[in-house]
VEXKE-339291 format. One line per 3 residues: their letters; for each residue x, y, z of C-alpha. Coordinates in Angstrom, 1 decimal. Example, Ala and Ser with C-alpha at 12.3 -4.5 7.8 and 13.67 -1.06 7.14 Angstrom:
REM VEXKE-339291
AS> 12.3:-4.5:7.8 | 13.7:-1.1:7.1 .
REM end
This chain:
REM VEXKE-339291
MTM> -4.8:5.8:-25.0 | -1.1:5.3:-24.5 | 0.7:1.9:-24.5 .
LER> 1.1:2.3:-20.7 | -2.6:2.7:-20.2 | -4.4:-0.6:-20.0 .
RSV> -8.1:-0.2:-19.6 | -10.8:2.3:-19.0 | -14.1:1.1:-17.5 .
LLG> -17.2:3.1:-16.9 | -18.9:1.8:-13.8 | -22.1:2.7:-12.0 .
AAS> -23.9:-0.1:-10.2 | -23.8:-3.9:-10.2 | -27.2:-4.0:-11.8 .
LGG> -27.9:-3.5:-15.5 | -30.1:-0.6:-14.6 | -27.2:1.1:-12.8 .
ARL> -24.9:0.5:-15.8 | -27.5:2.1:-18.1 | -27.8:5.1:-15.8 .
ARA> -24.0:5.5:-15.7 | -23.8:5.5:-19.5 | -26.5:8.0:-19.7 .
QPR> -24.4:10.7:-17.9 | -22.4:13.2:-20.0 | -18.8:11.9:-20.2 .
DAA> -17.4:15.1:-18.8 | -19.6:14.7:-15.7 | -18.1:11.4:-14.7 .
IRI> -15.8:11.0:-11.7 | -12.6:9.6:-13.1 | -10.3:7.5:-10.9 .
AVL> -6.9:6.3:-12.2 | -5.2:3.3:-10.7 | -1.4:4.0:-11.1 .
ADF> 0.4:0.9:-10.3 | 3.0:-1.8:-11.2 | 1.3:-4.1:-13.7 .
SGP> 4.4:-5.7:-15.1 | 7.3:-5.4:-12.7 | 8.5:-6.8:-9.3 .
YRD> 5.4:-5.4:-7.5 | 2.8:-6.7:-9.9 | 1.3:-9.3:-7.5 .
TSG> 1.4:-7.0:-4.5 | -0.2:-4.2:-6.5 | -1.4:-4.1:-10.1 .
PTA> -4.4:-6.1:-11.3 | -5.7:-7.0:-7.8 | -5.6:-3.4:-6.8 .
FAC> -7.6:-2.5:-9.8 | -10.1:-5.2:-9.0 | -10.4:-3.8:-5.5 .
AQQ> -11.1:-0.3:-6.9 | -13.8:-1.8:-9.0 | -15.3:-3.4:-6.0 .
AVM> -15.5:-0.1:-4.1 | -17.4:1.4:-7.0 | -19.8:-1.5:-7.0 .
DLD> -20.3:-1.5:-3.3 | -21.2:2.2:-3.1 | -23.4:2.3:-6.1 .
LAS> -23.2:6.0:-7.0 | -25.1:5.4:-10.2 | -28.3:5.2:-8.2 .
RGI> -27.5:8.8:-7.2 | -26.9:9.9:-10.7 | -23.1:9.9:-10.5 .
AVE> -21.0:7.9:-13.0 | -17.5:6.7:-12.2 | -14.9:5.8:-14.7 .
LIQ> -11.9:3.7:-13.7 | -8.6:3.9:-15.6 | -5.4:1.9:-15.1 .
GDH> -1.9:2.5:-16.0 | 1.6:0.9:-15.5 | 4.2:3.3:-14.0 .
QNK> 7.0:0.8:-14.6 | 8.6:2.0:-11.4 | 9.9:5.0:-13.2 .
PDV> 9.0:8.4:-11.8 | 9.4:10.2:-15.1 | 7.1:7.7:-16.9 .
ALA> 4.6:7.9:-14.1 | 4.5:11.6:-13.9 | 4.0:12.0:-17.6 .
LAR> 1.2:9.5:-17.5 | -0.5:11.2:-14.6 | -0.2:14.6:-16.2 .
QWI> -1.7:13.3:-19.4 | -4.6:11.7:-17.5 | -5.4:15.0:-15.7 .
DTR> -4.9:17.3:-18.7 | -6.5:15.2:-21.4 | -8.7:12.6:-19.7 .
GVD> -10.1:14.7:-16.9 | -8.9:12.4:-14.2 | -10.0:13.6:-10.7 .
MIC> -8.2:11.1:-8.4 | -5.1:9.0:-8.7 | -4.7:6.0:-6.4 .
EVN> -2.5:3.1:-5.4 | 0.9:4.6:-6.6 | 3.0:1.8:-5.1 .
NSA> 6.4:3.5:-5.3 | 7.5:6.2:-2.9 | 9.5:8.2:-5.4 .
IAL> 6.5:8.2:-7.7 | 4.0:9.0:-5.0 | 6.0:12.1:-3.9 .
AVA> 6.2:13.3:-7.5 | 2.5:12.8:-8.1 | 1.7:14.6:-4.8 .
GLV> 3.2:17.7:-6.2 | 1.3:17.3:-9.5 | -2.2:16.8:-7.9 .
QEK> -1.6:19.8:-5.6 | -0.7:21.9:-8.7 | -3.8:20.7:-10.6 .
NKV> -6.1:20.7:-7.5 | -6.8:17.0:-7.9 | -6.6:14.1:-5.3 .
QVN> -4.1:11.4:-4.6 | -5.2:8.5:-2.4 | -1.9:6.7:-1.8 .
TGA> -2.4:3.1:-0.7 | 0.8:1.6:-2.0 | 3.8:3.8:-1.4 .
LSA> 5.2:3.6:2.1 | 7.5:6.6:2.7 | 6.4:8.3:5.9 .
AIT> 7.5:11.6:4.3 | 4.2:11.6:2.4 | 2.4:12.7:5.6 .
GER> 5.6:14.3:7.1 | 7.7:17.0:5.7 | 6.5:16.4:2.1 .
CTP> 2.7:16.4:3.0 | 0.3:18.3:0.8 | -3.4:19.1:1.3 .
NTV> -4.4:17.1:-1.8 | -2.8:13.7:-0.8 | -3.9:11.2:1.8 .
HWV> -2.0:8.1:2.8 | -3.8:4.8:3.5 | -2.7:1.4:4.9 .
ADT> 0.9:1.5:6.1 | 4.1:3.5:6.1 | 7.8:3.2:7.0 .
WML> 7.3:4.6:10.5 | 4.6:2.2:11.4 | 6.5:-0.8:10.1 .
ANS> 9.6:0.2:11.9 | 7.7:0.9:15.1 | 5.8:-2.4:15.0 .
VGT> 8.3:-4.9:13.6 | 11.6:-3.3:14.6 | 10.6:-2.7:18.2 .
ATV> 9.1:-6.2:18.6 | 12.1:-7.9:17.0 | 14.7:-6.1:19.3 .
KAG> 12.6:-7.0:22.4 | 12.6:-10.6:21.3 | 16.5:-10.6:21.3 .
GES> 17.3:-9.3:17.8 | 19.4:-6.4:19.0 | 21.9:-6.3:16.1 .
WYF> 20.8:-5.6:12.5 | 22.1:-5.5:9.0 | 20.0:-4.0:6.1 .
VTA> 19.7:-5.1:2.5 | 17.8:-2.2:0.9 | 16.1:-1.3:-2.3 .
DYA> 18.0:1.9:-3.5 | 15.2:4.4:-3.9 | 13.0:6.7:-1.7 .
FGH> 11.1:3.9:0.1 | 14.3:2.0:1.1 | 16.1:5.1:2.3 .
QME> 13.1:6.2:4.4 | 12.7:2.6:5.8 | 16.4:2.6:6.8 .
RDL> 16.0:5.9:8.7 | 12.8:4.8:10.5 | 14.1:1.4:11.3 .
TRA> 17.4:2.8:12.6 | 15.4:5.1:14.9 | 13.1:2.4:16.2 .
IGA> 15.9:-0.2:16.7 | 18.0:2.4:18.6 | 15.0:3.5:20.8 .
AGG> 14.4:-0.2:21.7 | 18.1:-0.7:22.7 | 19.5:-2.3:19.5 .
KVL> 22.0:-1.2:16.9 | 22.5:-1.3:13.2 | 25.9:-2.8:12.1 .
GGA> 25.7:-1.8:8.5 | 23.8:-2.3:5.2 | 24.0:-2.7:1.5 .
RFP> 21.8:-1.1:-1.2 | 20.9:-2.9:-4.4 | 19.8:-1.2:-7.7 .
FPG> 16.1:-0.9:-8.0 | 14.3:-2.0:-10.2 | 16.2:-4.8:-12.0 .
TTD> 18.1:-6.7:-9.4 | 17.5:-10.5:-9.4 | 20.8:-11.8:-7.9 .
FSS> 21.2:-10.8:-4.3 | 24.1:-13.1:-3.5 | 26.8:-10.3:-3.1 .
FLV> 24.5:-8.4:-0.8 | 23.7:-11.5:1.3 | 27.4:-12.4:1.6 .
QAQ> 28.0:-8.9:3.1 | 25.1:-9.4:5.5 | 26.5:-12.8:6.5 .
ASR> 29.9:-11.3:7.2 | 28.4:-8.7:9.5 | 27.4:-11.4:12.0 .
AKV> 24.2:-9.4:12.8 | 21.5:-11.3:14.5 | 18.8:-9.9:12.2 .
IGL> 18.9:-9.3:8.5 | 16.4:-6.6:7.6 | 15.1:-7.0:4.0 .
LMA> 13.9:-3.5:3.0 | 12.2:-4.4:-0.2 | 8.9:-6.0:-1.4 .
GAD> 7.2:-8.1:-4.0 | 9.3:-10.3:-6.3 | 12.5:-8.8:-4.8 .
MIN> 11.5:-10.0:-1.3 | 10.6:-13.5:-2.6 | 13.9:-13.9:-4.5 .
CIK> 16.0:-12.5:-1.7 | 14.5:-14.8:1.0 | 14.9:-17.8:-1.3 .
QAK> 18.5:-17.0:-2.0 | 19.2:-16.3:1.7 | 17.9:-19.7:2.6 .
EFG> 20.1:-21.3:-0.1 | 23.1:-19.7:1.6 | 21.8:-21.0:4.9 .
LNR> 21.7:-17.4:6.2 | 18.4:-18.1:8.0 | 20.2:-20.6:10.3 .
RAR> 22.7:-17.9:11.4 | 20.4:-14.9:11.6 | 16.7:-13.9:11.7 .
LVG> 15.3:-12.7:8.4 | 12.8:-9.8:8.8 | 11.0:-8.3:5.8 .
TPM> 9.7:-4.8:5.9 | 7.2:-4.7:4.3 | 6.0:-8.3:3.6 .
FIT> 2.6:-9.2:2.2 | 0.5:-12.3:2.1 | 1.0:-12.2:-1.6 .
DIH> 4.8:-12.6:-1.0 | 4.1:-15.6:1.3 | 1.9:-17.2:-1.4 .
GMG> 4.7:-16.6:-3.9 | 7.5:-18.3:-1.9 | 5.3:-21.0:-0.2 .
LEQ> 5.0:-21.9:3.5 | 8.0:-24.2:3.4 | 10.2:-21.1:2.8 .
AQG> 8.1:-18.6:4.7 | 7.1:-20.4:7.9 | 8.0:-18.6:11.1 .
LTV> 8.5:-15.2:9.5 | 7.1:-12.2:11.4 | 4.8:-10.1:9.2 .
CET> 3.0:-6.8:9.9 | -0.1:-6.1:7.9 | -3.1:-3.8:8.6 .
FYW> -5.5:-6.2:6.7 | -5.8:-9.9:6.5 | -8.7:-11.6:4.7 .
DLN> -9.4:-14.0:7.6 | -9.1:-11.5:10.5 | -12.9:-11.2:11.2 .
DRS> -16.3:-11.6:9.7 | -16.2:-8.2:7.9 | -12.8:-8.9:6.2 .
RAF> -14.1:-12.4:5.1 | -17.2:-10.8:3.7 | -15.1:-8.3:1.7 .
LER> -13.0:-11.2:0.3 | -16.1:-13.1:-0.8 | -17.3:-10.0:-2.8 .
VKP> -14.0:-9.3:-4.5 | -12.7:-12.9:-5.0 | -14.6:-13.5:-8.3 .
RTP> -12.5:-10.6:-9.7 | -9.2:-11.9:-8.5 | -9.6:-15.6:-7.6 .
NNY> -5.9:-16.5:-7.8 | -4.5:-13.5:-5.8 | -6.2:-12.7:-2.6 .
PNQ> -5.9:-9.0:-1.6 | -3.1:-8.0:0.7 | -3.2:-4.8:2.8 .
EQA> -2.2:-2.6:-0.1 | -4.8:-3.9:-2.4 | -7.5:-3.9:0.3 .
GTY> -6.4:-0.3:1.0 | -7.2:0.6:-2.5 | -10.7:-0.6:-1.9 .
SGV> -10.9:1.3:1.3 | -9.4:4.5:0.0 | -11.5:4.6:-3.2 .
LHY> -14.7:3.9:-1.1 | -14.0:6.8:1.3 | -13.2:9.1:-1.6 .
LKA> -16.4:8.3:-3.3 | -18.4:8.8:-0.1 | -17.0:12.3:0.0 .
VAD> -17.9:12.8:-3.7 | -21.4:11.7:-2.9 | -21.6:14.1:0.0 .
LGA> -20.4:17.0:-2.1 | -21.9:16.2:-5.4 | -20.0:15.4:-8.6 .
ERA> -19.8:19.0:-9.8 | -18.2:20.3:-6.6 | -15.9:17.3:-6.4 .
KAS> -14.6:17.7:-9.9 | -14.1:21.4:-9.3 | -11.8:21.1:-6.3 .
GLE> -9.7:18.1:-5.1 | -8.8:20.1:-2.0 | -12.5:20.4:-1.0 .
VVT> -12.9:16.6:-1.5 | -9.9:15.8:0.7 | -11.1:18.3:3.3 .
RMK> -14.5:16.5:3.4 | -12.7:13.1:3.6 | -10.8:14.2:6.7 .
AMP> -14.1:15.4:8.3 | -15.8:12.1:7.8 | -15.1:9.0:9.9 .
TDD> -13.8:6.0:7.8 | -15.5:2.6:7.9 | -15.4:-0.3:5.6 .
DAF> -15.3:-4.1:5.7 | -11.6:-4.3:5.0 | -10.3:-2.1:7.9 .
GPG> -13.3:-1.4:10.1 | -13.7:2.1:11.6 | -10.9:4.6:11.5 .
TLR> -10.0:8.3:11.1 | -8.2:10.5:8.6 | -5.9:13.0:10.3 .
IDG> -5.1:16.6:9.2 | -1.7:15.4:7.9 | -3.5:13.0:5.6 .
RKI> -2.6:9.9:7.6 | -5.3:7.2:7.7 | -5.3:5.7:11.2 .
HPA> -6.2:2.1:12.0 | -4.7:-0.8:14.0 | -1.6:-2.7:12.8 .
HLF> -1.5:-6.5:13.3 | 1.6:-8.7:13.9 | 1.3:-12.2:12.4 .
EVK> 3.5:-15.3:12.4 | 3.5:-17.3:9.2 | 2.1:-20.8:9.8 .
APA> 4.0:-24.0:9.1 | 2.6:-26.1:6.2 | 1.0:-28.6:8.6 .
ESR> -1.0:-25.8:10.4 | -2.5:-24.3:7.2 | -6.0:-25.3:6.2 .
GAW> -5.2:-24.6:2.5 | -4.2:-21.9:0.1 | -4.1:-18.4:1.6 .
DYY> -4.6:-19.7:5.2 | -1.1:-18.4:6.1 | -1.2:-16.2:9.2 .
RLV> -1.5:-16.6:13.0 | -2.3:-13.4:14.8 | 0.3:-12.8:17.6 .
GTV> -0.5:-9.2:18.5 | -2.2:-6.0:17.6 | -0.9:-2.4:17.9 .
GAE> -3.7:0.1:18.5 | -4.3:2.8:15.9 | -2.9:5.7:18.0 .
QAF> 0.2:3.7:18.9 | 0.9:2.2:15.5 | 1.5:5.4:13.6 .
RPL> 3.8:8.4:14.1 | 2.4:11.0:16.5 | 0.8:13.9:14.6 .
QEG> 3.2:16.5:16.0 | 6.4:14.6:15.2 | 6.0:14.3:11.4 .
GCP> 6.8:17.9:10.4 | 3.8:18.2:8.1 | 3.2:21.9:7.4 .
LVK> -0.6:21.4:7.6 | -0.2:20.7:11.4 | -0.3:23.9:13.3 .
REM end
């Protein structure tokens, strides 16, 4: 086990009987799932330990041990470095027999891992990286993309903001694959809605903590909207610094993406009034609340955001396909597993019913929320007011427009 690999857990069922059955299976017959995520950097709270807890919950909920199938979960820290992540993923596949890699909350890493799992005929269930290229020109038959992507965020948040009067934009962008794709997709959506982008600044990622010079440039642009194309700790720090400058009194701050974990990190005093697009919220309906109650004992201080709930959803659907095929066939061909995943409707307590398209894009509604003022909140994690929902077919890029070679 390398220093980057944190924990390996053999899971079967919630009961002791299920656990005994799981341990009774030959180790090589176990289905191995690796959660590749940020466990120590700026995306730790939006990914990392809570994503791993959600993967565990999916295994518990499906209870494959009762069908004689053991599941082993592994976790590893990619450090937001594609070379580190790719080496770890290759080691997992070659020496640990890993069958599926999930979460992968960095677009540069997800695109690199997509090539590896295709080469090795394994599976990537991407729930964290956001580049729309993953199901576009860089799509592969072995990778599926859950939760959200840059096209969806641009289409939902960008269009709504321009229509609300925010027609001029300036971007402050994380300088890597996600940020670049987010710039392209937002520029398209803003232009289509009648707005324009006045300029932008890119900051080194990871490692930037002082955003002052980038915010000064944004302020000088006199744009009505400052688009913050970043996430996690970077988003929290940047918004706090923008408010220290008083930039929020001169322009509207829009984060793409922004998660409930970010809101929790900065507090309602700082975050109130922000527009947020997420495909999951724990208090959205009875099913989402039921999911939270099951997973909360594993992560009581960090409620799942859309990315982490997506890890639950993606792992659950993958394991349904494994159960349908049988462990032996599933381990023999990741392509066959993904093909079966696409043929089966998706349904779970976090996202409800949905579909998985030929390009690997998981389809479900996207929700627009406004962050509550402190006086409106009933307590910790009661942060969102639903202001609109974009239907599944409208939220994501049309199938024929992505350029995926799997689409004929």
